C-alpha positions as CSV (number, residue, x, y, z in Angstrom):
1,X,-14.5,-29.7,10.7
2,X,-17.5,-27.3,11.0
3,X,-17.0,-23.8,9.7
4,X,-18.8,-20.8,11.1
5,X,-21.0,-19.2,8.4
6,X,-20.0,-15.6,7.6
7,X,-22.8,-13.0,7.5
8,X,-22.4,-10.7,4.5
9,X,-22.3,-7.0,5.3
10,X,-22.2,-7.7,9.1
11,X,-20.2,-5.3,11.3
12,X,-17.9,-6.1,14.1
13,X,-19.6,-8.5,16.6
14,X,-19.3,-8.4,20.4
15,X,-17.8,-11.9,20.3
16,X,-14.9,-10.8,18.1
17,X,-14.1,-8.0,20.6
18,X,-14.3,-10.4,23.5
19,X,-12.0,-12.9,21.8
20,X,-9.5,-10.1,20.8
21,X,-9.2,-8.2,24.1
22,X,-11.0,-10.4,26.7
23,X,-7.8,-11.5,28.5
24,X,-6.6,-7.9,28.6
25,X,-9.9,-6.7,30.0
26,X,-9.9,-9.3,32.7
27,X,-6.4,-8.3,33.7
28,X,-7.4,-4.7,34.3
29,X,-10.9,-5.2,35.8
30,X,-12.4,-7.2,38.6
31,X,-15.3,-9.3,37.3
32,X,-18.0,-11.0,39.3
33,X,-18.8,-14.6,38.5
34,X,-21.8,-13.8,36.3
35,X,-19.7,-11.4,34.2
36,X,-16.9,-13.9,33.8
37,X,-19.4,-16.6,32.8
38,X,-21.0,-14.3,30.2
39,X,-17.7,-13.3,28.6
40,X,-16.6,-17.0,28.3
41,X,-19.9,-17.9,26.8
42,X,-20.0,-15.0,24.3
43,X,-16.4,-15.8,23.2
44,X,-17.2,-19.5,22.7
45,X,-20.5,-19.0,21.0
46,X,-20.7,-20.5,17.5
47,X,-17.1,-21.8,17.6
48,X,-15.6,-25.2,17.6
49,X,-15.3,-25.1,21.4
50,X,-19.1,-25.8,21.6
51,X,-19.2,-28.3,18.8
52,X,-21.4,-28.1,15.8
53,X,-23.5,-30.0,13.3
54,X,-24.0,-30.4,9.5
55,X,-27.2,-30.1,7.7
56,X,-27.8,-31.5,4.2
57,X,-30.7,-30.7,1.9
58,X,-32.0,-34.1,0.5
59,X,-33.3,-32.3,-2.7
60,X,-30.3,-30.4,-3.9
61,X,-27.5,-31.7,-1.7
62,X,-26.6,-28.3,-0.3
63,X,-24.5,-28.7,2.9
64,X,-24.5,-26.1,5.7
65,X,-22.1,-26.2,8.6
66,X,-23.2,-24.8,12.0
67,X,-21.4,-24.3,15.3
68,X,-23.6,-24.5,18.4
69,X,-24.7,-21.4,20.2
70,X,-24.0,-20.6,23.9
71,X,-27.6,-19.7,24.7
72,X,-26.4,-17.2,27.3
73,X,-29.0,-14.6,28.0
74,X,-26.3,-11.8,27.6
75,X,-25.3,-13.0,24.2
76,X,-26.7,-10.7,21.5
77,X,-26.7,-13.4,18.9
78,X,-28.5,-16.0,20.9
79,X,-31.2,-13.6,22.2
80,X,-32.1,-12.1,18.8
81,X,-34.9,-14.6,18.0
82,X,-36.3,-14.3,21.5
83,X,-36.3,-10.6,21.3
84,X,-38.1,-10.6,18.0
85,X,-40.8,-12.8,19.3
86,X,-41.2,-10.7,22.4
87,X,-41.4,-7.5,20.4
88,X,-44.1,-9.0,18.1
89,X,-46.1,-9.9,21.2
90,X,-45.8,-6.4,22.6
91,X,-46.8,-4.9,19.3
92,X,-50.0,-7.0,19.4
93,X,-50.9,-5.3,22.7
94,X,-50.8,-1.7,21.3
95,X,-54.0,0.2,21.2
96,X,-54.7,1.9,17.9
97,X,-54.7,5.7,17.9
98,X,-53.1,5.9,21.4
99,X,-49.9,7.8,22.1
100,X,-47.2,5.9,24.1
101,X,-44.6,7.5,26.3
102,X,-41.1,6.3,27.2
103,X,-40.5,6.8,31.0
104,X,-37.2,5.7,32.6
105,X,-36.7,5.1,36.3
106,X,-33.0,5.0,37.4
107,X,-31.5,3.9,40.7
108,X,-28.5,5.9,42.2
109,X,-25.2,4.1,41.8
110,X,-24.9,4.0,45.6
111,X,-27.4,1.1,45.5
112,X,-25.3,-0.9,43.1
113,X,-23.5,-2.9,45.9
114,X,-26.9,-3.9,47.3
115,X,-28.1,-5.0,43.8
116,X,-24.9,-7.1,43.5
117,X,-25.6,-8.9,46.8
118,X,-29.3,-9.3,46.6
119,X,-30.3,-8.5,42.9
120,X,-33.8,-10.3,43.3
121,X,-34.8,-8.0,46.2
122,X,-33.5,-4.8,44.8
123,X,-35.0,-5.3,41.3
124,X,-38.3,-6.4,42.8
125,X,-38.4,-3.1,44.8
126,X,-37.5,-1.2,41.6
127,X,-40.5,-2.7,39.7
128,X,-42.9,-2.2,42.6
129,X,-41.9,1.4,43.3
130,X,-41.9,2.4,39.6
131,X,-45.3,0.7,39.0
132,X,-46.9,2.2,42.0
133,X,-45.6,5.6,41.0
134,X,-47.1,5.4,37.5
135,X,-50.4,4.1,38.7
136,X,-50.7,6.8,41.4
137,X,-50.1,9.6,38.9
138,X,-52.5,8.0,36.4
139,X,-55.3,7.7,38.9
140,X,-54.8,11.3,40.1
141,X,-57.5,13.5,38.5
142,X,-54.9,16.3,38.4
143,X,-52.9,14.5,35.8
144,X,-55.3,12.0,34.2
145,X,-57.8,10.2,36.5
146,X,-57.7,6.9,34.8
147,X,-56.1,3.4,35.0
148,X,-53.1,3.4,32.6
149,X,-51.3,0.5,31.0
150,X,-47.6,0.0,30.7
151,X,-44.8,-2.5,30.0
152,X,-41.7,-2.3,32.1
153,X,-38.3,-3.6,31.0
154,X,-35.4,-4.0,33.4
155,X,-31.9,-3.0,32.2
156,X,-29.1,-3.8,34.7
157,X,-26.2,-2.5,32.4
158,X,-25.6,0.8,30.8
159,X,-24.4,1.5,27.3
160,X,-20.8,1.2,28.4
161,X,-21.6,-2.2,30.0
162,X,-21.2,-0.9,33.5
163,X,-23.7,-1.6,36.3
164,X,-26.6,0.8,35.8
165,X,-29.9,-0.5,37.0
166,X,-32.9,1.3,35.4
167,X,-36.4,0.5,34.3
168,X,-37.7,1.4,30.8
169,X,-41.5,1.8,30.8
170,X,-43.6,2.1,27.7
171,X,-46.7,3.9,29.1
172,X,-50.1,4.4,27.4
173,X,-51.1,8.0,27.0
174,X,-54.5,7.4,28.5
175,X,-56.5,4.9,30.4
176,X,-59.9,3.6,31.6
177,X,-61.9,5.7,34.1
178,X,-63.9,4.1,36.9
179,X,-66.9,4.3,34.5
180,X,-65.1,2.1,32.0
181,X,-64.6,4.9,29.5
182,X,-61.3,5.8,27.8
183,X,-59.7,9.0,28.7
184,X,-56.7,10.4,26.8
185,X,-53.8,12.2,28.3
186,X,-53.0,15.7,27.2
187,X,-51.3,15.8,23.7
188,X,-47.6,15.2,23.9
189,X,-47.6,15.3,27.7
190,X,-48.0,12.5,30.3
191,X,-46.7,13.3,33.9
192,X,-44.2,15.9,35.3
193,X,-40.9,14.2,35.6
194,X,-39.7,16.1,38.7
195,X,-42.8,15.1,40.6
196,X,-42.4,11.6,39.3
197,X,-38.8,11.3,40.6
198,X,-39.8,12.6,44.1
199,X,-42.6,10.1,44.5
200,X,-40.5,7.3,43.1
201,X,-37.7,8.0,45.5
202,X,-40.1,8.1,48.5
203,X,-41.7,4.8,47.5
204,X,-38.5,3.0,46.8
205,X,-36.7,4.2,50.0
206,X,-39.7,3.2,52.1
207,X,-39.5,-0.3,50.7
208,X,-35.7,-0.4,50.9
209,X,-35.7,0.6,54.5
210,X,-38.1,-2.2,55.4
211,X,-36.0,-4.7,53.4
212,X,-32.9,-3.5,55.3
213,X,-34.5,-3.8,58.7
214,X,-36.0,-7.1,57.8
215,X,-32.6,-8.4,56.7
216,X,-33.7,-9.1,53.2
217,X,-30.8,-7.1,52.0
218,X,-27.6,-5.9,53.7
219,X,-25.2,-3.0,53.4
220,X,-21.7,-3.9,51.9
221,X,-20.2,-3.9,55.4
222,X,-22.9,-6.4,56.5
223,X,-23.9,-4.1,59.4
224,X,-27.4,-4.4,60.8
225,X,-27.3,-1.4,63.1
226,X,-30.6,0.4,62.8
227,X,-28.9,3.8,63.1
228,X,-26.4,3.0,60.3
229,X,-29.3,1.7,58.1
230,X,-31.3,4.8,58.6
231,X,-28.3,7.0,57.9
232,X,-27.8,5.2,54.6
233,X,-31.4,5.6,53.5
234,X,-31.4,9.3,54.5
235,X,-28.2,9.9,52.4
236,X,-30.1,8.4,49.4
237,X,-33.0,10.6,50.2
238,X,-30.9,13.7,49.9
239,X,-29.9,12.9,46.3
240,X,-31.6,13.8,43.1
241,X,-33.1,10.6,41.5
242,X,-33.3,10.4,37.8
243,X,-36.6,9.9,36.1
244,X,-37.2,11.2,32.6
245,X,-39.9,10.9,30.0
246,X,-39.5,11.2,26.3
247,X,-42.1,12.5,23.8
248,X,-44.7,10.1,22.2
249,X,-43.0,7.2,20.5
250,X,-43.3,6.2,16.8
251,X,-44.3,2.7,18.0
252,X,-44.1,0.8,14.8
253,X,-40.8,2.3,13.5
254,X,-38.4,2.8,16.3
255,X,-39.0,1.4,19.7
256,X,-40.9,-1.7,18.6
257,X,-38.9,-2.6,15.5
258,X,-39.4,-5.9,13.6
259,X,-36.2,-7.6,12.5
260,X,-37.4,-9.0,9.1
261,X,-39.0,-12.4,9.4
262,X,-36.5,-15.0,8.3
263,X,-37.3,-18.7,7.8
264,X,-36.6,-20.8,10.9
265,X,-34.8,-23.1,8.6
266,X,-32.0,-25.4,9.6
267,X,-33.2,-25.5,13.2
268,X,-33.5,-29.1,14.4
269,X,-33.1,-31.1,17.6
270,X,-30.1,-33.4,17.3
271,X,-30.8,-36.6,19.2
272,X,-28.6,-39.0,17.3
273,X,-25.9,-39.4,14.7
274,X,-28.4,-38.6,11.9
275,X,-31.6,-36.8,12.4
276,X,-34.3,-36.1,9.8
277,X,-36.2,-32.9,10.0
278,X,-38.1,-30.5,7.8
279,X,-36.6,-27.1,7.0
280,X,-36.3,-24.6,4.2
281,X,-33.1,-25.0,2.2
282,X,-31.0,-21.9,2.1
283,X,-29.7,-22.9,-1.3
284,X,-32.7,-24.0,-3.4
285,X,-35.4,-22.6,-1.2
286,X,-37.3,-25.8,-1.1
287,X,-39.0,-27.1,2.1
288,X,-37.8,-30.7,2.2
289,X,-36.6,-33.3,4.6
290,X,-33.1,-32.4,5.8
291,X,-30.6,-34.8,7.3
292,X,-28.6,-33.5,10.3
293,X,-25.4,-35.0,11.6
294,X,-23.9,-34.0,14.9
295,X,-20.2,-33.1,15.0
């Protein structure tokens, strides 16, 4: 049988927690289909349930047993390599000598039911409203008067794994003027967050109301009464929306970390009983043909 390799020095993994108390958690909480699917995948990831394969170095004879991964986008193990590649690509886009700010746009929890019903619509509006807000402030001569650049990353969960839609934006502390010249923002300051939150709220609610009236998204009770839709939007307008900005980021050390480059050894496409591929042996370190057998 295949055996799961043990990582030395590794702490408790999410999969271990899910396997230990997953049934208890399901009994006490109502999960949507996507949440249930993610839990099942994470619990089964790299276990006998998904099968596995054996790889043998043809030089030293070292044998490595691997269970297959679940490839679920919520699994922290399966997304590690994709995240590393993405981070490296973003690092290549950084401008030397430019400060970058971390701005976060958060939706009120009252919008959560709408996001559950029509996530594509709600998250599209979030991206559109946040982007338009940042661009408007950047173009305003009062704050900068230039075309800024930013990367926006959607998070739909909070740190406690509860529904908490918010957008992380890494924003350049400066931009290009109409004359094509670079203009830097004030040192250690980008835009006022209270003003950002008001403009973001106005832009998002304008788009949300249009989506509600156009039947792109519906309230939890499925009502399409215009008066009820307007009342719902006005209730949201009376709330304080959370937008905050953090000081300039140490881009190379904290927010864009590199998870040490490791050889992509022992990765092979298994198309038959035995498959020959080239990989770096984890035992002798040699790059040699490696035989792979599916289990």
